[in-house]
N, C-alpha and C positions, 0 to 999 in steps of 0.2 A: 135918457138920464143915466148918468154913471153913479154907482154907489161906492162911496169911499170906505175902505175897510182898514181898521188899524192892524198893524203887524208889530213886529218886535225888532229891536236892534240892541246891541250891547250898550251898557251904561244908561239904561233906562230910556233911551230915545226910541222913537217910533219910525218905522218905515211904512209908507202908505202905498197901496196899489189901487188902481181903478178897475172895477168890474161892472159890466153892464148886464144887470139881471132883469130888471123890469121890462126893458124893451123886448126881451125874448118872450116874457109872459104875455105882453100885449099882442104879440104876433101869433102865439100858439093858442089853439082851441082843441086840445086833444079830447076825443070822445071815448077813449077806451076805458073799460071798467077794471077795477082791481080790488084786492083785499086790504084790510087795515088791521094791524095788531094793536089792540087797546092797551095803553099803559095805565097801571093802577097805583104804582108807588108814588107817594108825594115827596120825592127826594128834594124838590125845590124848597120845602119847609126847612129841611136839614141844612141845605146850602145857605139859606137866609140866616139861620142861627149861627152857622160857622162864619158867615161874613161879618157878623157883629163881634165875634170874639176870636181874633186871630192869634194863635200861639206864635211866639217869636217876635212880637212887637216889643221894642225896647224904648222907643222914644217917639215924640211928636214934634214936628217942626216943618219949616219951609225951606225950599232951595230953588234958586234960579239958575238954569243951565246956560251954557255959552251960546246956544242957538236961540235963546229967548224963551224956551219952555219954562214953566214954573209949576212946582208941586208944593202942596200943603197937605200934610197928613201924617200917617204913621210910618215908621221905619223899623227895619230889623237891625241886628247887630253887625250886618255886613254892609250897611249903608245903602240898602235897597228899599224902594217903596214897598211897604208890606203892611197890610191892614186896610184901613179905610182912608181914602184921600181924594183930593181934588187936583186935577192935572189939566193945564192949559198949554196948547201948542202954539207956536208962532203964528200959524195961519188962523187962529181963533177957535180951533176945535177944542171942545171942553169934555172932560170925562169926570164923572163923580161915581165912586163905587169902590169895590174891593180890589186889592192888589195882592199878589203873592210873588215874592222874590223878584220884584221889579216889573211884573207884568200884570195887565188887567186880568182879574180872576174873581169868580163868584158873580154876584149881582152888581150891575152898574147901568149908568145912563151915559151915552155919548151923543153929543150934538155937534154937527158939522157946520161950517160957515155958511153954506147955502140953505140951511134950515132943515136938512135931512137929519133923522134922529133914530137911535136904536135904544130900546129899553129891554133889558133881559139878562141872560146868563152869558158869561165870558169864561174862556179857558185859555190860558197861556197867551193872552193878548188878542184873541179872536172872538168874534160872535160865535158862541158854541153852546148849544142847548136850546132852551125855549125863550122866545121873546117876540117883540114887535118892532119892525122896521118901517118908518115913514119916509117916503120921498118928500122933497120940498113942495110938491104939488098935492100932498096929502094922500096919495096912493099908498097903500100899506100892505105888508105881509105879516100875518100872525101865525106863528108855528115854530118849526124846528130849523136850526141852523147848525152847520158843521164847518169848522175851519174858516169862518168868515164868509161862507156862502149859504144861500138858501138850499137846504138839503134835508128832506124829510117831509112829514105831513104838515099841511097848513092851508091857509085861505088867503087869497088876494082880494082886496077891496079897492076899487078904483075911486078916483077923486069925486065922482058923482054919487058915491055910495053903493053902486052896483057891484056885483061879483063876476060880471062877464056872462056870456052865454056860449056854451054851457057854463055853469057855475065853476069858477076856478078854485075848487076845493079838492084836495087829494094829495098825491105824492109828487114831490119835486126833487129833481136831482141836478145838482150844479146849476141852480137857478132856472131849470127847465121844467115846465109842467108835463109830467110823464103819464099820469093816469088819474082819472076821476074816482074819488071815493070819499065817503063822509068820514070826518075825523073831529067830531065836536069836543072830545076829551082833550085832544092836543091843543085845539084853539082856546079852550077854557083855561088850560094850564098856562099857555103863553100869556093870556090876559092877566092871570093872577101874578105870574112872575113879573110882568111889566109893572103892575100896580105896586108890588112890594119894592121893586127897584126904585121907582119914582118916590115912594114914601120914604125910603131909606135916604135918598138924596135930599129931600125936603127937610129931614130931621137932623142932617149934619151941617 
């Protein structure tokens, strides 16, 4: 299965690229051990607060682009999507969440036409930070993302509810399972961020 990742293009449009992350995880069963640095700062709380009160928002409205994309939400004085909004692409991809200067930023939820879904943190248009990604077959990754890729600590759960053998919990780099290590704090944070992003979407 290929994971569709949002990118950026001028004038608020999105370019999309396909990456195949989970097929690599299904093939790998790395048994090496490694350390884990525990994160204690609850910066996701601050990001949630910031996502609700965006400085620079000057108006609220909707706009339909020439390619069929449609946006409803907050705008800044430069005519860019900025604040909270709902964005639908021509292929049916839907995004609800924060924007900054035209790009996905802060907390959000994106749902792809095939049923794949990401709930969590975004930065400059990419999955970046903590969150949960579900494939369309319900296989999921809970943990850290960087630049639209699985990169950091986290846990893979397969469609049958198992975590693989050995357990696919540890450090991932560019979608590859590199080393096994327990990271419950990261998983819990990803779950909290996902919950807040979903609640934010439901309340808008």
